[in-house]
PDB file of N, CA, C and O in Angstrom:
ATOM      1  N   UNK A   1      81.344 101.087  99.731  1.00  0.00           N
ATOM      2  CA  UNK A   1      81.331 100.953 101.166  1.00  0.00           C
ATOM      3  C   UNK A   1      81.488  99.479 101.513  1.00  0.00           C
ATOM      4  O   UNK A   1      80.862  98.608 100.909  1.00  0.00           O
ATOM      5  N   UNK A   2      82.334  99.223 102.494  1.00  0.00           N
ATOM      6  CA  UNK A   2      82.648  97.851 102.876  1.00  0.00           C
ATOM      7  C   UNK A   2      81.412  97.078 103.312  1.00  0.00           C
ATOM      8  O   UNK A   2      81.230  95.926 102.917  1.00  0.00           O
ATOM      9  N   UNK A   3      80.566  97.695 104.118  1.00  0.00           N
ATOM     10  CA  UNK A   3      79.368  96.995 104.603  1.00  0.00           C
ATOM     11  C   UNK A   3      78.507  96.523 103.432  1.00  0.00           C
ATOM     12  O   UNK A   3      78.026  95.390 103.434  1.00  0.00           O
ATOM     13  N   UNK A   4      78.315  97.373 102.447  1.00  0.00           N
ATOM     14  CA  UNK A   4      77.517  96.996 101.277  1.00  0.00           C
ATOM     15  C   UNK A   4      78.168  95.852 100.512  1.00  0.00           C
ATOM     16  O   UNK A   4      77.497  94.912 100.087  1.00  0.00           O
ATOM     17  N   UNK A   5      79.493  95.944 100.343  1.00  0.00           N
ATOM     18  CA  UNK A   5      80.207  94.911  99.591  1.00  0.00           C
ATOM     19  C   UNK A   5      80.118  93.556 100.289  1.00  0.00           C
ATOM     20  O   UNK A   5      80.088  92.514  99.633  1.00  0.00           O
ATOM     21  N   UNK A   6      80.075  93.575 101.632  1.00  0.00           N
ATOM     22  CA  UNK A   6      79.996  92.324 102.374  1.00  0.00           C
ATOM     23  C   UNK A   6      78.567  91.861 102.603  1.00  0.00           C
ATOM     24  O   UNK A   6      78.327  90.714 102.980  1.00  0.00           O
ATOM     25  N   UNK A   7      77.605  92.776 102.368  1.00  0.00           N
ATOM     26  CA  UNK A   7      76.207  92.444 102.607  1.00  0.00           C
ATOM     27  C   UNK A   7      75.859  92.406 104.086  1.00  0.00           C
ATOM     28  O   UNK A   7      75.033  91.605 104.521  1.00  0.00           O
ATOM     29  N   UNK A   8      76.507  93.293 104.863  1.00  0.00           N
ATOM     30  CA  UNK A   8      76.238  93.364 106.301  1.00  0.00           C
ATOM     31  C   UNK A   8      75.881  94.804 106.669  1.00  0.00           C
ATOM     32  O   UNK A   8      76.040  95.724 105.867  1.00  0.00           O
ATOM     33  N   UNK A   9      75.404  94.974 107.875  1.00  0.00           N
ATOM     34  CA  UNK A   9      75.066  96.310 108.364  1.00  0.00           C
ATOM     35  C   UNK A   9      76.343  97.077 108.695  1.00  0.00           C
ATOM     36  O   UNK A   9      77.369  96.480 109.020  1.00  0.00           O
ATOM     37  N   UNK A  10      76.271  98.411 108.609  1.00  0.00           N
ATOM     38  CA  UNK A  10      77.412  99.243 108.981  1.00  0.00           C
ATOM     39  C   UNK A  10      77.793  99.015 110.439  1.00  0.00           C
ATOM     40  O   UNK A  10      78.970  99.088 110.794  1.00  0.00           O
ATOM     41  N   UNK A  11      76.801  98.738 111.287  1.00  0.00           N
ATOM     42  CA  UNK A  11      77.074  98.475 112.702  1.00  0.00           C
ATOM     43  C   UNK A  11      77.952  97.238 112.873  1.00  0.00           C
ATOM     44  O   UNK A  11      78.763  97.173 113.797  1.00  0.00           O
ATOM     45  N   UNK A  12      77.794  96.271 111.996  1.00  0.00           N
ATOM     46  CA  UNK A  12      78.619  95.064 112.065  1.00  0.00           C
ATOM     47  C   UNK A  12      80.080  95.416 111.828  1.00  0.00           C
ATOM     48  O   UNK A  12      80.960  94.949 112.551  1.00  0.00           O
ATOM     49  N   UNK A  13      80.338  96.233 110.820  1.00  0.00           N
ATOM     50  CA  UNK A  13      81.704  96.664 110.530  1.00  0.00           C
ATOM     51  C   UNK A  13      82.255  97.455 111.706  1.00  0.00           C
ATOM     52  O   UNK A  13      83.407  97.269 112.097  1.00  0.00           O
ATOM     53  N   UNK A  14      81.447  98.326 112.265  1.00  0.00           N
ATOM     54  CA  UNK A  14      81.857  99.108 113.428  1.00  0.00           C
ATOM     55  C   UNK A  14      82.229  98.193 114.590  1.00  0.00           C
ATOM     56  O   UNK A  14      83.226  98.423 115.273  1.00  0.00           O
ATOM     57  N   UNK A  15      81.432  97.164 114.810  1.00  0.00           N
ATOM     58  CA  UNK A  15      81.726  96.209 115.877  1.00  0.00           C
ATOM     59  C   UNK A  15      83.036  95.467 115.627  1.00  0.00           C
ATOM     60  O   UNK A  15      83.769  95.178 116.573  1.00  0.00           O
ATOM     61  N   UNK A  16      83.341  95.158 114.372  1.00  0.00           N
ATOM     62  CA  UNK A  16      84.628  94.551 114.042  1.00  0.00           C
ATOM     63  C   UNK A  16      85.754  95.517 114.391  1.00  0.00           C
ATOM     64  O   UNK A  16      86.758  95.130 114.989  1.00  0.00           O
ATOM     65  N   UNK A  17      85.572  96.778 114.010  1.00  0.00           N
ATOM     66  CA  UNK A  17      86.621  97.782 114.199  1.00  0.00           C
ATOM     67  C   UNK A  17      86.939  98.029 115.670  1.00  0.00           C
ATOM     68  O   UNK A  17      88.099  98.245 116.021  1.00  0.00           O
ATOM     69  N   UNK A  18      85.947  98.001 116.518  1.00  0.00           N
ATOM     70  CA  UNK A  18      86.192  98.291 117.934  1.00  0.00           C
ATOM     71  C   UNK A  18      86.433  97.031 118.756  1.00  0.00           C
ATOM     72  O   UNK A  18      86.653  97.109 119.965  1.00  0.00           O
ATOM     73  N   UNK A  19      86.394  95.883 118.113  1.00  0.00           N
ATOM     74  CA  UNK A  19      86.699  94.638 118.794  1.00  0.00           C
ATOM     75  C   UNK A  19      85.545  94.019 119.559  1.00  0.00           C
ATOM     76  O   UNK A  19      85.746  93.092 120.343  1.00  0.00           O
ATOM     77  N   UNK A  20      84.352  94.517 119.340  1.00  0.00           N
ATOM     78  CA  UNK A  20      83.181  93.950 120.014  1.00  0.00           C
ATOM     79  C   UNK A  20      82.796  92.606 119.401  1.00  0.00           C
ATOM     80  O   UNK A  20      82.293  91.719 120.089  1.00  0.00           O
ATOM     81  N   UNK A  21      83.038  92.470 118.109  1.00  0.00           N
ATOM     82  CA  UNK A  21      82.766  91.218 117.394  1.00  0.00           C
ATOM     83  C   UNK A  21      83.962  90.890 116.521  1.00  0.00           C
ATOM     84  O   UNK A  21      84.756  91.767 116.178  1.00  0.00           O
ATOM     85  N   UNK A  22      84.081  89.638 116.169  1.00  0.00           N
ATOM     86  CA  UNK A  22      85.116  89.205 115.229  1.00  0.00           C
ATOM     87  C   UNK A  22      84.438  88.602 114.013  1.00  0.00           C
ATOM     88  O   UNK A  22      83.470  87.852 114.141  1.00  0.00           O
ATOM     89  N   UNK A  23      84.945  88.929 112.837  1.00  0.00           N
ATOM     90  CA  UNK A  23      84.338  88.346 111.631  1.00  0.00           C
ATOM     91  C   UNK A  23      84.635  86.859 111.548  1.00  0.00           C
ATOM     92  O   UNK A  23      85.690  86.391 111.976  1.00  0.00           O
ATOM     93  N   UNK A  24      83.692  86.136 110.993  1.00  0.00           N
ATOM     94  CA  UNK A  24      83.900  84.718 110.731  1.00  0.00           C
ATOM     95  C   UNK A  24      84.779  84.540 109.507  1.00  0.00           C
ATOM     96  O   UNK A  24      85.126  85.511 108.835  1.00  0.00           O
ATOM     97  N   UNK A  25      85.134  83.313 109.224  1.00  0.00           N
ATOM     98  CA  UNK A  25      86.020  83.014 108.106  1.00  0.00           C
ATOM     99  C   UNK A  25      85.445  83.495 106.778  1.00  0.00           C
ATOM    100  O   UNK A  25      86.177  84.042 105.953  1.00  0.00           O
ATOM    101  N   UNK A  26      84.147  83.299 106.561  1.00  0.00           N
ATOM    102  CA  UNK A  26      83.537  83.757 105.305  1.00  0.00           C
ATOM    103  C   UNK A  26      83.644  85.267 105.164  1.00  0.00           C
ATOM    104  O   UNK A  26      83.953  85.774 104.085  1.00  0.00           O
ATOM    105  N   UNK A  27      83.386  85.993 106.259  1.00  0.00           N
ATOM    106  CA  UNK A  27      83.521  87.457 106.209  1.00  0.00           C
ATOM    107  C   UNK A  27      84.973  87.864 105.998  1.00  0.00           C
ATOM    108  O   UNK A  27      85.247  88.804 105.252  1.00  0.00           O
ATOM    109  N   UNK A  28      85.901  87.173 106.639  1.00  0.00           N
ATOM    110  CA  UNK A  28      87.321  87.484 106.442  1.00  0.00           C
ATOM    111  C   UNK A  28      87.728  87.294 104.981  1.00  0.00           C
ATOM    112  O   UNK A  28      88.490  88.091 104.434  1.00  0.00           O
ATOM    113  N   UNK A  29      87.219  86.239 104.358  1.00  0.00           N
ATOM    114  CA  UNK A  29      87.514  86.002 102.939  1.00  0.00           C
ATOM    115  C   UNK A  29      86.971  87.139 102.085  1.00  0.00           C
ATOM    116  O   UNK A  29      87.655  87.619 101.182  1.00  0.00           O
ATOM    117  N   UNK A  30      85.740  87.575 102.367  1.00  0.00           N
ATOM    118  CA  UNK A  30      85.149  88.666 101.590  1.00  0.00           C
ATOM    119  C   UNK A  30      85.883  89.979 101.838  1.00  0.00           C
ATOM    120  O   UNK A  30      86.056  90.771 100.911  1.00  0.00           O
ATOM    121  N   UNK A  31      86.315  90.220 103.067  1.00  0.00           N
ATOM    122  CA  UNK A  31      87.086  91.431 103.372  1.00  0.00           C
ATOM    123  C   UNK A  31      88.420  91.386 102.634  1.00  0.00           C
ATOM    124  O   UNK A  31      88.839  92.380 102.041  1.00  0.00           O
ATOM    125  N   UNK A  32      89.077  90.249 102.672  1.00  0.00           N
ATOM    126  CA  UNK A  32      90.352  90.095 101.964  1.00  0.00           C
ATOM    127  C   UNK A  32      90.169  90.319 100.470  1.00  0.00           C
ATOM    128  O   UNK A  32      90.975  91.009  99.845  1.00  0.00           O
ATOM    129  N   UNK A  33      89.124  89.748  99.893  1.00  0.00           N
ATOM    130  CA  UNK A  33      88.846  89.950  98.467  1.00  0.00           C
ATOM    131  C   UNK A  33      88.572  91.416  98.165  1.00  0.00           C
ATOM    132  O   UNK A  33      89.053  91.950  97.165  1.00  0.00           O
ATOM    133  N   UNK A  34      87.805  92.059  99.022  1.00  0.00           N
ATOM    134  CA  UNK A  34      87.450  93.471  98.814  1.00  0.00           C
ATOM    135  C   UNK A  34      88.698  94.337  98.737  1.00  0.00           C
ATOM    136  O   UNK A  34      88.786  95.233  97.897  1.00  0.00           O
ATOM    137  N   UNK A  35      89.675  94.069  99.624  1.00  0.00           N
ATOM    138  CA  UNK A  35      90.882  94.883  99.669  1.00  0.00           C
ATOM    139  C   UNK A  35      92.013  94.322  98.820  1.00  0.00           C
ATOM    140  O   UNK A  35      93.097  94.903  98.761  1.00  0.00           O
ATOM    141  N   UNK A  36      91.764  93.199  98.165  1.00  0.00           N
ATOM    142  CA  UNK A  36      92.774  92.629  97.281  1.00  0.00           C
ATOM    143  C   UNK A  36      93.969  92.035  98.010  1.00  0.00           C
ATOM    144  O   UNK A  36      95.096  92.101  97.519  1.00  0.00           O
ATOM    145  N   UNK A  37      93.725  91.459  99.175  1.00  0.00           N
ATOM    146  CA  UNK A  37      94.797  90.827  99.944  1.00  0.00           C
ATOM    147  C   UNK A  37      94.429  89.378 100.197  1.00  0.00           C
ATOM    148  O   UNK A  37      93.277  88.984 100.018  1.00  0.00           O
ATOM    149  N   UNK A  38      95.404  88.587 100.612  1.00  0.00           N
ATOM    150  CA  UNK A  38      95.155  87.202 100.961  1.00  0.00           C
ATOM    151  C   UNK A  38      94.746  87.083 102.425  1.00  0.00           C
ATOM    152  O   UNK A  38      94.893  88.032 103.195  1.00  0.00           O
ATOM    153  N   UNK A  39      94.244  85.942 102.796  1.00  0.00           N
ATOM    154  CA  UNK A  39      93.867  85.716 104.191  1.00  0.00           C
ATOM    155  C   UNK A  39      95.059  85.835 105.128  1.00  0.00           C
ATOM    156  O   UNK A  39      94.887  86.162 106.303  1.00  0.00           O
ATOM    157  N   UNK A  40      96.265  85.578 104.631  1.00  0.00           N
ATOM    158  CA  UNK A  40      97.448  85.697 105.469  1.00  0.00           C
ATOM    159  C   UNK A  40      97.668  87.128 105.951  1.00  0.00           C
ATOM    160  O   UNK A  40      98.394  87.358 106.918  1.00  0.00           O
ATOM    161  N   UNK A  41      97.044  88.077 105.282  1.00  0.00           N
ATOM    162  CA  UNK A  41      97.137  89.476 105.695  1.00  0.00           C
ATOM    163  C   UNK A  41      96.716  89.634 107.154  1.00  0.00           C
ATOM    164  O   UNK A  41      97.282  90.456 107.875  1.00  0.00           O
ATOM    165  N   UNK A  42      95.747  88.870 107.584  1.00  0.00           N
ATOM    166  CA  UNK A  42      95.208  89.010 108.930  1.00  0.00           C
ATOM    167  C   UNK A  42      96.124  88.436 109.999  1.00  0.00           C
ATOM    168  O   UNK A  42      95.834  88.566 111.188  1.00  0.00           O
ATOM    169  N   UNK A  43      97.212  87.810 109.607  1.00  0.00           N
ATOM    170  CA  UNK A  43      98.122  87.229 110.594  1.00  0.00           C
ATOM    171  C   UNK A  43      99.423  88.010 110.743  1.00  0.00           C
ATOM    172  O   UNK A  43     100.299  87.580 111.493  1.00  0.00           O
ATOM    173  N   UNK A  44      99.582  89.154 110.051  1.00  0.00           N
ATOM    174  CA  UNK A  44     100.811  89.935 110.178  1.00  0.00           C
ATOM    175  C   UNK A  44     100.624  91.039 111.206  1.00  0.00           C
ATOM    176  O   UNK A  44      99.503  91.294 111.647  1.00  0.00           O
ATOM    177  N   UNK A  45     101.713  91.697 111.591  1.00  0.00           N
ATOM    178  CA  UNK A  45     101.678  92.712 112.641  1.00  0.00           C
ATOM    179  C   UNK A  45     100.735  93.857 112.290  1.00  0.00           C
ATOM    180  O   UNK A  45     100.491  94.132 111.115  1.00  0.00           O
ATOM    181  N   UNK A  46     100.211  94.520 113.311  1.00  0.00           N
ATOM    182  CA  UNK A  46      99.248  95.603 113.100  1.00  0.00           C
ATOM    183  C   UNK A  46      99.826  96.739 112.278  1.00  0.00           C
ATOM    184  O   UNK A  46      99.149  97.257 111.390  1.00  0.00           O
ATOM    185  N   UNK A  47     101.074  97.146 112.554  1.00  0.00           N
ATOM    186  CA  UNK A  47     101.669  98.257 111.812  1.00  0.00           C
ATOM    187  C   UNK A  47     101.803  97.911 110.339  1.00  0.00           C
ATOM    188  O   UNK A  47     101.416  98.699 109.476  1.00  0.00           O
ATOM    189  N   UNK A  48     102.349  96.736 110.046  1.00  0.00           N
ATOM    190  CA  UNK A  48     102.477  96.292 108.664  1.00  0.00           C
ATOM    191  C   UNK A  48     101.112  96.134 108.027  1.00  0.00           C
ATOM    192  O   UNK A  48     100.924  96.456 106.854  1.00  0.00           O
ATOM    193  N   UNK A  49     100.163  95.637 108.800  1.00  0.00           N
ATOM    194  CA  UNK A  49      98.806  95.424 108.316  1.00  0.00           C
ATOM    195  C   UNK A  49      98.176  96.740 107.897  1.00  0.00           C
ATOM    196  O   UNK A  49      97.542  96.815 106.845  1.00  0.00           O
ATOM    197  N   UNK A  50      98.342  97.783 108.708  1.00  0.00           N
ATOM    198  CA  UNK A  50      97.753  99.083 108.400  1.00  0.00           C
ATOM    199  C   UNK A  50      98.314  99.650 107.103  1.00  0.00           C
ATOM    200  O   UNK A  50      97.563 100.158 106.270  1.00  0.00           O
ATOM    201  N   UNK A  51      99.614  99.566 106.930  1.00  0.00           N
ATOM    202  CA  UNK A  51     100.255 100.088 105.721  1.00  0.00           C
ATOM    203  C   UNK A  51      99.818  99.285 104.511  1.00  0.00           C
ATOM    204  O   UNK A  51      99.466  99.849 103.474  1.00  0.00           O
ATOM    205  N   UNK A  52      99.841  97.976 104.644  1.00  0.00           N
ATOM    206  CA  UNK A  52      99.447  97.111 103.528  1.00  0.00           C
ATOM    207  C   UNK A  52      97.992  97.347 103.142  1.00  0.00           C
ATOM    208  O   UNK A  52      97.665  97.430 101.958  1.00  0.00           O
ATOM    209  N   UNK A  53      97.125  97.455 104.134  1.00  0.00           N
ATOM    210  CA  UNK A  53      95.711  97.694 103.860  1.00  0.00           C
ATOM    211  C   UNK A  53      95.509  99.035 103.162  1.00  0.00           C
ATOM    212  O   UNK A  53      94.723  99.133 102.220  1.00  0.00           O
ATOM    213  N   UNK A  54      96.205 100.056 103.615  1.00  0.00           N
ATOM    214  CA  UNK A  54      96.067 101.381 103.005  1.00  0.00           C
ATOM    215  C   UNK A  54      96.512 101.350 101.539  1.00  0.00           C
ATOM    216  O   UNK A  54      95.825 101.881 100.667  1.00  0.00           O
ATOM    217  N   UNK A  55      97.644 100.736 101.278  1.00  0.00           N
ATOM    218  CA  UNK A  55      98.142 100.663  99.900  1.00  0.00           C
ATOM    219  C   UNK A  55      97.204  99.852  99.023  1.00  0.00           C
ATOM    220  O   UNK A  55      96.841 100.289  97.931  1.00  0.00           O
ATOM    221  N   UNK A  56      96.812  98.683  99.489  1.00  0.00           N
ATOM    222  CA  UNK A  56      95.917  97.833  98.703  1.00  0.00           C
ATOM    223  C   UNK A  56      94.567  98.503  98.477  1.00  0.00           C
ATOM    224  O   UNK A  56      93.992  98.408  97.393  1.00  0.00           O
ATOM    225  N   UNK A  57      94.074  99.172  99.495  1.00  0.00           N
ATOM    226  CA  UNK A  57      92.797  99.857  99.377  1.00  0.00           C
ATOM    227  C   UNK A  57      92.861 100.973  98.328  1.00  0.00           C
ATOM    228  O   UNK A  57      91.946 101.127  97.519  1.00  0.00           O
ATOM    229  N   UNK A  58      93.933 101.737  98.350  1.00  0.00           N
ATOM    230  CA  UNK A  58      94.085 102.819  97.365  1.00  0.00           C
ATOM    231  C   UNK A  58      94.182 102.272  95.954  1.00  0.00           C
ATOM    232  O   UNK A  58      93.579 102.817  95.029  1.00  0.00           O
ATOM    233  N   UNK A  59      94.935 101.200  95.783  1.00  0.00           N
ATOM    234  CA  UNK A  59      95.071 100.610  94.452  1.00  0.00           C
ATOM    235  C   UNK A  59      93.737 100.045  93.977  1.00  0.00           C
ATOM    236  O   UNK A  59      93.343 100.263  92.832  1.00  0.00           O
ATOM    237  N   UNK A  60      93.038  99.318  94.856  1.00  0.00           N
ATOM    238  CA  UNK A  60      91.746  98.748  94.465  1.00  0.00           C
ATOM    239  C   UNK A  60      90.735  99.844  94.138  1.00  0.00           C
ATOM    240  O   UNK A  60      89.969  99.718  93.182  1.00  0.00           O
ATOM    241  N   UNK A  61      90.730 100.910  94.922  1.00  0.00           N
ATOM    242  CA  UNK A  61      89.820 102.022  94.625  1.00  0.00           C
ATOM    243  C   UNK A  61      90.138 102.640  93.275  1.00  0.00           C
ATOM    244  O   UNK A  61      89.229 103.022  92.539  1.00  0.00           O
ATOM    245  N   UNK A  62      91.408 102.740  92.946  1.00  0.00           N
ATOM    246  CA  UNK A  62      91.799 103.261  91.633  1.00  0.00           C
ATOM    247  C   UNK A  62      91.286 102.350  90.520  1.00  0.00           C
ATOM    248  O   UNK A  62      90.727 102.817  89.527  1.00  0.00           O
ATOM    249  N   UNK A  63      91.484 101.041  90.700  1.00  0.00           N
ATOM    250  CA  UNK A  63      91.040 100.089  89.682  1.00  0.00           C
ATOM    251  C   UNK A  63      89.519 100.086  89.518  1.00  0.00           C
ATOM    252  O   UNK A  63      89.019  99.795  88.431  1.00  0.00           O
ATOM    253  N   UNK A  64      88.787 100.401  90.568  1.00  0.00           N
ATOM    254  CA  UNK A  64      87.328 100.385  90.514  1.00  0.00           C
ATOM    255  C   UNK A  64      86.732 101.640  89.896  1.00  0.00           C
ATOM    256  O   UNK A  64      85.531 101.683  89.629  1.00  0.00           O
ATOM    257  N   UNK A  65      87.542 102.650  89.666  1.00  0.00           N
ATOM    258  CA  UNK A  65      87.032 103.910  89.113  1.00  0.00           C
ATOM    259  C   UNK A  65      86.629 103.725  87.647  1.00  0.00           C
ATOM    260  O   UNK A  65      87.413 103.263  86.818  1.00  0.00           O
ATOM    261  N   UNK A  66      85.405 104.093  87.364  1.00  0.00           N
ATOM    262  CA  UNK A  66      84.912 103.971  85.992  1.00  0.00           C
ATOM    263  C   UNK A  66      85.513 105.021  85.063  1.00  0.00           C
ATOM    264  O   UNK A  66      85.546 104.830  83.847  1.00  0.00           O
ATOM    265  N   UNK A  67      85.988 106.127  85.631  1.00  0.00           N
ATOM    266  CA  UNK A  67      86.528 107.193  84.784  1.00  0.00           C
ATOM    267  C   UNK A  67      87.985 106.946  84.390  1.00  0.00           C
ATOM    268  O   UNK A  67      88.572 107.747  83.662  1.00  0.00           O
ATOM    269  N   UNK A  68      88.570 105.850  84.863  1.00  0.00           N
ATOM    270  CA  UNK A  68      89.942 105.496  84.484  1.00  0.00           C
ATOM    271  C   UNK A  68      89.890 104.480  83.355  1.00  0.00           C
ATOM    272  O   UNK A  68      89.133 103.511  83.398  1.00  0.00           O
ATOM    273  N   UNK A  69      90.706 104.725  82.353  1.00  0.00           N
ATOM    274  CA  UNK A  69      90.729 103.814  81.201  1.00  0.00           C
ATOM    275  C   UNK A  69      91.495 102.539  81.544  1.00  0.00           C
ATOM    276  O   UNK A  69      92.239 102.469  82.522  1.00  0.00           O
ATOM    277  N   UNK A  70      91.284 101.556  80.713  1.00  0.00           N
ATOM    278  CA  UNK A  70      92.015 100.289  80.863  1.00  0.00           C
ATOM    279  C   UNK A  70      93.516 100.547  80.820  1.00  0.00           C
ATOM    280  O   UNK A  70      94.276  99.944  81.577  1.00  0.00           O
ATOM    281  N   UNK A  71      93.942 101.445  79.931  1.00  0.00           N
ATOM    282  CA  UNK A  71      95.362 101.765  79.797  1.00  0.00           C
ATOM    283  C   UNK A  71      95.905 102.407  81.071  1.00  0.00           C
ATOM    284  O   UNK A  71      97.014 102.085  81.498  1.00  0.00           O
ATOM    285  N   UNK A  72      95.135 103.313  81.686  1.00  0.00           N
ATOM    286  CA  UNK A  72      95.574 103.950  82.933  1.00  0.00           C
ATOM    287  C   UNK A  72      95.703 102.913  84.050  1.00  0.00           C
ATOM    288  O   UNK A  72      96.651 102.951  84.835  1.00  0.00           O
ATOM    289  N   UNK A  73      94.762 102.006  84.112  1.00  0.00           N
ATOM    290  CA  UNK A  73      94.814 100.964  85.134  1.00  0.00           C
ATOM    291  C   UNK A  73      95.987 100.022  84.878  1.00  0.00           C
ATOM    292  O   UNK A  73      96.660  99.595  85.817  1.00  0.00           O
ATOM    293  N   UNK A  74      96.228  99.703  83.629  1.00  0.00           N
ATOM    294  CA  UNK A  74      97.361  98.852  83.269  1.00  0.00           C
ATOM    295  C   UNK A  74      98.675  99.541  83.601  1.00  0.00           C
ATOM    296  O   UNK A  74      99.604  98.898  84.091  1.00  0.00           O
ATOM    297  N   UNK A  75      98.763 100.835  83.340  1.00  0.00           N
ATOM    298  CA  UNK A  75      99.974 101.594  83.667  1.00  0.00           C
ATOM    299  C   UNK A  75     100.269 101.538  85.163  1.00  0.00           C
ATOM    300  O   UNK A  75     101.418 101.351  85.562  1.00  0.00           O
ATOM    301  N   UNK A  76      99.236 101.701  85.992  1.00  0.00           N
ATOM    302  CA  UNK A  76      99.441 101.627  87.434  1.00  0.00           C
ATOM    303  C   UNK A  76      99.919 100.237  87.831  1.00  0.00           C
ATOM    304  O   UNK A  76     100.876 100.099  88.594  1.00  0.00           O
ATOM    305  N   UNK A  77      99.262  99.221  87.319  1.00  0.00           N
ATOM    306  CA  UNK A  77      99.667  97.848  87.626  1.00  0.00           C
ATOM    307  C   UNK A  77     101.126  97.617  87.239  1.00  0.00           C
ATOM    308  O   UNK A  77     101.902  97.069  88.022  1.00  0.00           O
ATOM    309  N   UNK A  78     101.493  98.035  86.037  1.00  0.00           N
ATOM    310  CA  UNK A  78     102.872  97.839  85.579  1.00  0.00           C
ATOM    311  C   UNK A  78     103.869  98.602  86.440  1.00  0.00           C
ATOM    312  O   UNK A  78     104.971  98.116  86.692  1.00  0.00           O
ATOM    313  N   UNK A  79     103.490  99.792  86.892  1.00  0.00           N
ATOM    314  CA  UNK A  79     104.369 100.578  87.760  1.00  0.00           C
ATOM    315  C   UNK A  79     104.577  99.882  89.101  1.00  0.00           C
ATOM    316  O   UNK A  79     105.692  99.857  89.622  1.00  0.00           O
ATOM    317  N   UNK A  80     103.516  99.321  89.657  1.00  0.00           N
ATOM    318  CA  UNK A  80     103.632  98.590  90.921  1.00  0.00           C
ATOM    319  C   UNK A  80     104.553  97.380  90.737  1.00  0.00           C
ATOM    320  O   UNK A  80     105.420  97.131  91.575  1.00  0.00           O
ATOM    321  N   UNK A  81     104.375  96.639  89.664  1.00  0.00           N
ATOM    322  CA  UNK A  81     105.229  95.478  89.399  1.00  0.00           C
ATOM    323  C   UNK A  81     106.681  95.916  89.208  1.00  0.00           C
ATOM    324  O   UNK A  81     107.597  95.265  89.711  1.00  0.00           O
ATOM    325  N   UNK A  82     106.891  97.006  88.489  1.00  0.00           N
ATOM    326  CA  UNK A  82     108.242  97.514  88.263  1.00  0.00           C
ATOM    327  C   UNK A  82     108.908  97.914  89.579  1.00  0.00           C
ATOM    328  O   UNK A  82     110.076  97.600  89.806  1.00  0.00           O
ATOM    329  N   UNK A  83     108.171  98.600  90.439  1.00  0.00           N
ATOM    330  CA  UNK A  83     108.725  99.004  91.732  1.00  0.00           C
ATOM    331  C   UNK A  83     109.080  97.789  92.582  1.00  0.00           C
ATOM    332  O   UNK A  83     110.132  97.756  93.221  1.00  0.00           O
ATOM    333  N   UNK A  84     108.205  96.798  92.585  1.00  0.00           N
ATOM    334  CA  UNK A  84     108.474  95.593  93.354  1.00  0.00           C
ATOM    335  C   UNK A  84     109.681  94.850  92.788  1.00  0.00           C
ATOM    336  O   UNK A  84     110.523  94.370  93.547  1.00  0.00           O
ATOM    337  N   UNK A  85     109.770  94.754  91.488  1.00  0.00           N
ATOM    338  CA  UNK A  85     110.905  94.084  90.849  1.00  0.00           C
ATOM    339  C   UNK A  85     112.204  94.796  91.200  1.00  0.00           C
ATOM    340  O   UNK A  85     113.200  94.148  91.520  1.00  0.00           O
ATOM    341  N   UNK A  86     112.201  96.117  91.142  1.00  0.00           N
ATOM    342  CA  UNK A  86     113.386  96.897  91.505  1.00  0.00           C
ATOM    343  C   UNK A  86     113.762  96.623  92.967  1.00  0.00           C
ATOM    344  O   UNK A  86     114.940  96.464  93.287  1.00  0.00           O
ATOM    345  N   UNK A  87     112.773  96.570  93.836  1.00  0.00           N
ATOM    346  CA  UNK A  87     113.032  96.277  95.250  1.00  0.00           C
ATOM    347  C   UNK A  87     113.687  94.921  95.419  1.00  0.00           C
ATOM    348  O   UNK A  87     114.678  94.789  96.137  1.00  0.00           O
ATOM    349  N   UNK A  88     113.135  93.914  94.759  1.00  0.00           N
ATOM    350  CA  UNK A  88     113.673  92.560  94.881  1.00  0.00           C
ATOM    351  C   UNK A  88     115.102  92.494  94.363  1.00  0.00           C
ATOM    352  O   UNK A  88     115.963  91.882  94.997  1.00  0.00           O
ATOM    353  N   UNK A  89     115.360  93.109  93.233  1.00  0.00           N
ATOM    354  CA  UNK A  89     116.683  93.042  92.633  1.00  0.00           C
ATOM    355  C   UNK A  89     117.728  93.839  93.403  1.00  0.00           C
ATOM    356  O   UNK A  89     118.890  93.439  93.465  1.00  0.00           O
ATOM    357  N   UNK A  90     117.329  94.957  93.986  1.00  0.00           N
ATOM    358  CA  UNK A  90     118.292  95.819  94.668  1.00  0.00           C
ATOM    359  C   UNK A  90     118.489  95.454  96.132  1.00  0.00           C
ATOM    360  O   UNK A  90     119.588  95.617  96.662  1.00  0.00           O
ATOM    361  N   UNK A  91     117.461  94.970  96.787  1.00  0.00           N
ATOM    362  CA  UNK A  91     117.545  94.777  98.236  1.00  0.00           C
ATOM    363  C   UNK A  91     117.682  93.326  98.672  1.00  0.00           C
ATOM    364  O   UNK A  91     117.973  93.067  99.839  1.00  0.00           O
ATOM    365  N   UNK A  92     117.487  92.405  97.798  1.00  0.00           N
ATOM    366  CA  UNK A  92     117.529  90.998  98.215  1.00  0.00           C
ATOM    367  C   UNK A  92     118.524  90.215  97.438  1.00  0.00           C
ATOM    368  O   UNK A  92     118.682  89.016  97.667  1.00  0.00           O
TER     369      UNK A  92
END
């Protein structure tokens, strides 16, 4: 749970989500670390941000699973790198 990982109350996260409060820089760094993104993530468009957050969150959750072997996690990482490499070579 994000609140536990950040060491804050669930209400604090809720307040961030509804725009009642804004996280400080330290909280933004911890949120970025939690989801495996850089601080620059917070400066991109909302639509791109949502997709990026969803993908990063799913990958990080997979990596955090204790029932997945090192090899399974490595395979996923390699597949992501392969897909990105293919994208760069074919589209750019």
